[in-house]
DSSP file (Angstrom, degrees, kcal/mol; ACC not computed):
  #  RESIDUE AA STRUCTURE BP1 BP2  ACC     N-H-->O    O-->H-N    N-H-->O    O-->H-N    TCO  KAPPA ALPHA  PHI   PSI    X-CA   Y-CA   Z-CA
    1    1 A M    >>        0   0    0      0, 0.0     3,-1.0     0, 0.0     4,-0.8   0.000 360.0 360.0 360.0 -41.0    0.0    0.0    0.0
    2    2 A F  T 34  +     0   0    0      1,-0.2     3,-0.1     2,-0.2    14,-0.0   0.742 360.0  62.5 -69.6 -21.2    2.8    2.4    0.9
    3    3 A A  T 34 S+     0   0    0      1,-0.2     4,-0.3     2,-0.1    -1,-0.2   0.742 101.1  52.9 -73.6 -22.3    4.4    1.9   -2.6
    4    4 A V  T X> S+     0   0    0     -3,-1.0     3,-1.2     1,-0.2     4,-0.7   0.760  89.3  78.6 -82.9 -26.6    1.3    3.3   -4.3
    5    5 A V  H >X S+     0   0    0     -4,-0.8     3,-1.4     1,-0.3     4,-0.8   0.852  85.7  57.8 -58.1 -41.6    1.2    6.6   -2.4
    6    6 A P  H 34 S+     0   0    0      0, 0.0     3,-0.5     0, 0.0    -1,-0.3   0.831 103.7  55.1 -60.2 -27.2    3.9    8.3   -4.3
    7    7 A K  H <4 S+     0   0    0     -3,-1.2    -2,-0.2    -4,-0.3    -3,-0.1   0.701 101.1  59.8 -75.2 -18.4    2.0    7.8   -7.5
    8    8 A L  H << S-     0   0    0     -3,-1.4     4,-0.4    -4,-0.7     3,-0.3   0.670 100.5-142.1 -84.4 -18.1   -1.1    9.5   -5.9
    9    9 A G     X  -     0   0    0     -4,-0.8     4,-1.8    -3,-0.5    -1,-0.2  -0.441  45.4 -35.0  91.5-165.4    0.7   12.8   -5.4
   10   10 A V  H  > S+     0   0    0      1,-0.2     4,-2.5     2,-0.2     5,-0.2   0.889 135.1  54.0 -65.0 -41.7    0.5   15.3   -2.5
   11   11 A S  H  > S+     0   0    0     -3,-0.3     4,-2.2     1,-0.2    -1,-0.2   0.864 107.9  51.0 -65.3 -34.0   -3.2   14.7   -1.9
   12   12 A G  H  > S+     0   0    0     -4,-0.4     4,-2.1     2,-0.2    -1,-0.2   0.879 110.2  49.7 -67.5 -37.7   -2.6   11.0   -1.5
   13   13 A G  H  X S+     0   0    0     -4,-1.8     4,-2.3     2,-0.2    -2,-0.2   0.892 110.7  49.2 -66.3 -40.3    0.2   11.6    1.0
   14   14 A V  H  X S+     0   0    0     -4,-2.5     4,-2.6     1,-0.2     5,-0.2   0.915 111.2  50.5 -64.0 -42.4   -2.0   13.9    3.0
   15   15 A G  H  X S+     0   0    0     -4,-2.2     4,-2.5     2,-0.2    -2,-0.2   0.879 108.8  51.9 -62.7 -38.5   -4.7   11.3    2.9
   16   16 A L  H  X S+     0   0    0     -4,-2.1     4,-2.5     2,-0.2    -2,-0.2   0.932 110.7  47.5 -63.4 -45.8   -2.2    8.7    4.1
   17   17 A L  H  X S+     0   0    0     -4,-2.3     4,-2.0     2,-0.2    -2,-0.2   0.918 113.5  47.3 -62.8 -42.9   -1.1   10.9    7.0
   18   18 A L  H  X S+     0   0    0     -4,-2.6     4,-2.3     1,-0.2    -1,-0.2   0.887 111.5  52.5 -64.6 -37.7   -4.7   11.6    8.0
   19   19 A G  H  X S+     0   0    0     -4,-2.5     4,-2.4     2,-0.2    -2,-0.2   0.890 107.4  50.9 -64.6 -39.7   -5.5    7.9    7.7
   20   20 A L  H  X S+     0   0    0     -4,-2.5     4,-2.2     2,-0.2    -1,-0.2   0.889 110.1  49.8 -65.4 -38.5   -2.7    7.0   10.0
   21   21 A V  H  X S+     0   0    0     -4,-2.0     4,-2.3     2,-0.2    -2,-0.2   0.910 110.4  50.7 -64.1 -41.3   -3.9    9.5   12.6
   22   22 A A  H  X S+     0   0    0     -4,-2.3     4,-3.2     2,-0.2     5,-0.4   0.890 109.3  50.9 -63.8 -38.8   -7.4    8.0   12.3
   23   23 A V  H  X S+     0   0    0     -4,-2.4     4,-2.2     1,-0.2    -1,-0.2   0.915 111.0  48.5 -64.1 -42.1   -6.0    4.5   12.8
   24   24 A W  H  < S+     0   0    0     -4,-2.2    -2,-0.2     2,-0.2    -1,-0.2   0.888 117.5  42.1 -63.4 -38.7   -4.1    5.8   15.9
   25   25 A W  H  < S+     0   0    0     -4,-2.3    -2,-0.2    -5,-0.1    -1,-0.2   0.927 122.9  35.0 -76.1 -46.4   -7.3    7.4   17.2
   26   26 A V  H  < S-     0   0    0     -4,-3.2    -3,-0.2    -5,-0.2    -2,-0.2   0.838  86.9-154.5 -79.6 -34.3   -9.9    4.7   16.4
   27   27 A E     <  -     0   0    0     -4,-2.2    -3,-0.1    -5,-0.4    -4,-0.1   0.972  12.8-155.3  55.7  63.6   -7.6    1.7   17.1
   28   28 A P        -     0   0    0      0, 0.0    -1,-0.1     0, 0.0     6,-0.0  -0.326  10.8-140.1 -66.2 152.2   -9.3   -0.8   14.8
   29   29 A T  S    S+     0   0    0      4,-0.0     2,-0.3     5,-0.0     3,-0.0   0.572  76.9  56.7 -93.4  -9.6   -8.8   -4.5   15.8
   30   30 A T  S  > S-     0   0    0      1,-0.1     4,-1.6     0, 0.0     5,-0.1  -0.850  77.7-125.6-122.2 158.4   -8.3   -6.0   12.3
   31   31 A N  H  > S+     0   0    0     -2,-0.3     4,-2.5     1,-0.2     5,-0.2   0.840 112.7  58.3 -66.6 -33.1   -6.0   -5.3    9.4
   32   32 A A  H  > S+     0   0    0      1,-0.2     4,-2.3     2,-0.2    -1,-0.2   0.886 104.5  51.0 -64.6 -37.5   -9.0   -4.9    7.2
   33   33 A G  H  > S+     0   0    0      2,-0.2     4,-2.3     1,-0.2    -1,-0.2   0.887 110.0  49.7 -65.6 -38.9  -10.3   -2.0    9.4
   34   34 A I  H  X S+     0   0    0     -4,-1.6     4,-2.3     2,-0.2     5,-0.2   0.938 112.5  46.6 -63.9 -47.4   -6.9   -0.3    9.2
   35   35 A A  H  X S+     0   0    0     -4,-2.5     4,-2.6     1,-0.2    -2,-0.2   0.883 111.6  52.2 -63.7 -38.7   -6.8   -0.6    5.4
   36   36 A L  H  X S+     0   0    0     -4,-2.3     4,-2.6     2,-0.2    -1,-0.2   0.929 109.9  47.7 -64.1 -45.7  -10.4    0.7    5.2
   37   37 A L  H  X S+     0   0    0     -4,-2.3     4,-2.0     2,-0.2    -2,-0.2   0.939 114.9  45.0 -61.1 -47.5   -9.7    3.7    7.3
   38   38 A I  H  X S+     0   0    0     -4,-2.3     4,-2.2     1,-0.2    -2,-0.2   0.921 113.9  50.2 -64.1 -43.1   -6.5    4.6    5.4
   39   39 A G  H  X S+     0   0    0     -4,-2.6     4,-2.5    -5,-0.2     5,-0.2   0.902 108.6  52.0 -62.1 -42.0   -8.2    4.0    2.0
   40   40 A I  H  X S+     0   0    0     -4,-2.6     4,-2.6     1,-0.2    -1,-0.2   0.919 111.5  46.6 -61.2 -43.7  -11.2    6.2    3.0
   41   41 A F  H  X S+     0   0    0     -4,-2.0     4,-2.2     2,-0.2    -1,-0.2   0.860 111.3  51.3 -70.5 -34.1   -8.9    9.1    3.9
   42   42 A I  H  X S+     0   0    0     -4,-2.2     4,-1.9   -27,-0.2    -2,-0.2   0.950 114.2  43.5 -65.1 -47.9   -6.8    8.8    0.8
   43   43 A V  H  X S+     0   0    0     -4,-2.5     4,-2.3     1,-0.2    -2,-0.2   0.923 114.2  50.8 -63.5 -44.2   -9.9    8.8   -1.5
   44   44 A A  H  X S+     0   0    0     -4,-2.6     4,-2.5    -5,-0.2    -1,-0.2   0.905 110.3  48.6 -62.0 -42.0  -11.5   11.7    0.5
   45   45 A S  H  X S+     0   0    0     -4,-2.2     4,-2.1     1,-0.2    -1,-0.2   0.863 111.1  50.7 -68.6 -33.4   -8.4   13.9    0.3
   46   46 A M  H  X S+     0   0    0     -4,-1.9     4,-2.2     2,-0.2    -1,-0.2   0.882 111.1  48.5 -70.2 -37.1   -8.1   13.3   -3.4
   47   47 A V  H  X S+     0   0    0     -4,-2.3     4,-2.5     2,-0.2    -2,-0.2   0.931 112.3  48.1 -66.4 -45.3  -11.7   14.2   -4.0
   48   48 A V  H  X S+     0   0    0     -4,-2.5     4,-2.6     1,-0.2    -2,-0.2   0.900 111.5  51.1 -61.7 -40.5  -11.4   17.4   -1.9
   49   49 A S  H  X S+     0   0    0     -4,-2.1     4,-2.2     2,-0.2    -1,-0.2   0.908 110.3  49.0 -63.5 -42.1   -8.2   18.3   -3.8
   50   50 A G  H  X S+     0   0    0     -4,-2.2     4,-1.9     2,-0.2    -2,-0.2   0.909 112.6  47.1 -64.1 -42.4  -10.0   17.8   -7.1
   51   51 A I  H  X S+     0   0    0     -4,-2.5     4,-2.4     2,-0.2    -2,-0.2   0.915 111.8  50.5 -65.3 -42.9  -12.9   20.0   -6.1
   52   52 A A  H  X S+     0   0    0     -4,-2.6     4,-2.7     1,-0.2     5,-0.2   0.887 108.7  52.8 -62.7 -38.3  -10.6   22.7   -4.7
   53   53 A T  H  X S+     0   0    0     -4,-2.2     4,-2.3     1,-0.2    -1,-0.2   0.903 109.7  48.4 -64.1 -40.8   -8.7   22.7   -8.0
   54   54 A L  H  X S+     0   0    0     -4,-1.9     4,-2.0     2,-0.2    -2,-0.2   0.915 113.4  46.9 -64.9 -42.2  -11.9   23.1   -9.9
   55   55 A I  H  X S+     0   0    0     -4,-2.4     4,-1.9     2,-0.2    -2,-0.2   0.927 114.7  45.6 -67.0 -44.8  -13.0   26.0   -7.7
   56   56 A I  H  X S+     0   0    0     -4,-2.7     4,-2.2     1,-0.2    -1,-0.2   0.886 111.2  53.9 -66.0 -38.2   -9.7   27.8   -7.8
   57   57 A G  H  X S+     0   0    0     -4,-2.3     4,-2.0    -5,-0.2    -1,-0.2   0.884 108.6  48.8 -63.3 -39.0   -9.4   27.3  -11.6
   58   58 A K  H  X S+     0   0    0     -4,-2.0     4,-1.3     2,-0.2    -1,-0.2   0.876 110.2  51.3 -69.1 -37.2  -12.8   28.9  -12.1
   59   59 A K  H  X S+     0   0    0     -4,-1.9     4,-0.6     1,-0.2    -2,-0.2   0.910 112.2  46.4 -65.7 -41.5  -11.9   31.9   -9.9
   60   60 A R  H >< S+     0   0    0     -4,-2.2     3,-0.7     1,-0.2    -2,-0.2   0.893 112.9  48.0 -69.5 -38.9   -8.7   32.5  -11.8
   61   61 A S  H 3< S+     0   0    0     -4,-2.0    -1,-0.2     1,-0.2    -2,-0.2   0.738 106.1  60.2 -74.8 -20.4  -10.3   32.2  -15.2
   62   62 A G  H 3<        0   0    0     -4,-1.3    -1,-0.2     1,-0.2    -2,-0.2   0.674 360.0 360.0 -78.0 -17.6  -13.1   34.6  -14.2
   63   63 A N    <<        0   0    0     -3,-0.7    -1,-0.2    -4,-0.6    -2,-0.1   0.458 360.0 360.0 -81.5 360.0  -10.7   37.4  -13.4
C-alpha cells in the first residue's frame, strides 16, 4: 500500500497521514479495518483536492 502513495501525489500523501492519525485514534482491531480507514482518507483527500482545484481554476479564469 505504501508503494502506491507516491503515485497518488501530494493529496494521496495527505490522505495517508490523515488515515494514520485516524488509525491511531480509532484503534481498529483488524487489518481490514486499518486498510479501510486509510483508504477512505486517501480517497476523500483526493476528492477534496480535485474539487478545490476546480473551484480555484474557475476563480482564476473569471478574473
